[in-house]
N, C-alpha and C positions, 0 to 999 in steps of 0.2 A: 223253203230256198235263201240262201244265203249272196248273196255278192258283195265284193269288191271291189274299186274303183282306185287305181292309180295314177296319177297324173307326175310321175318321175322323172328328172333328168338320169338316176342311176338305173341301174337293177333291182329285183323284187328280188329279194332272198327266206334264207328259210325262216326268219323270224315271223315278216307278217302272214307268211302260210301260216304258221303256225297259230298264229292271232286271229287267224279266219277257221283256222281247224274246231279253236278250242266255244269261237262266237256259232256254230254251227249244232256244237254239242249242247252251250247251254238253252241254245234257242231250240232247238231239239232239229233241226232242216234236214232234211235230207238229198237236197241238191245243193253243190257250191259252185261258183263262177267266181275266178279271179279275171279280170281284165284292168290293162296295164297298155300302159304309152311307149313304154319302156319294153325291156327284156327283162329276165327270169335268169339268178346267177348260175354258173357252168356248175353249183353243187349239186343244185334245187334241180337243175337240167338232167345232169345224171341223174337224179333219182326217177324221174319217169314218171311217177305217181303217189300221192299221199292217199292214205285211209284218212274220211271224212267222218264220223260215224256212221251210219250205214250203205257207205256211198265211193265210194272216190274220187280225187283231183288227180286229172291226169296232166301232166306239164307239159 
């Protein structure tokens, strides 16, 4: 399992989510969570989901 936490004033965007995806692949994680005190960017929310290894991160 990979968990990434962000306590940001700005929105979390694609770059950070792609870093989480890369980390899950390097460490062979089957589950990934991203926890944030802010929001996801409009572009990322519009995308809706991202394939991560054998699973999916749902936005």
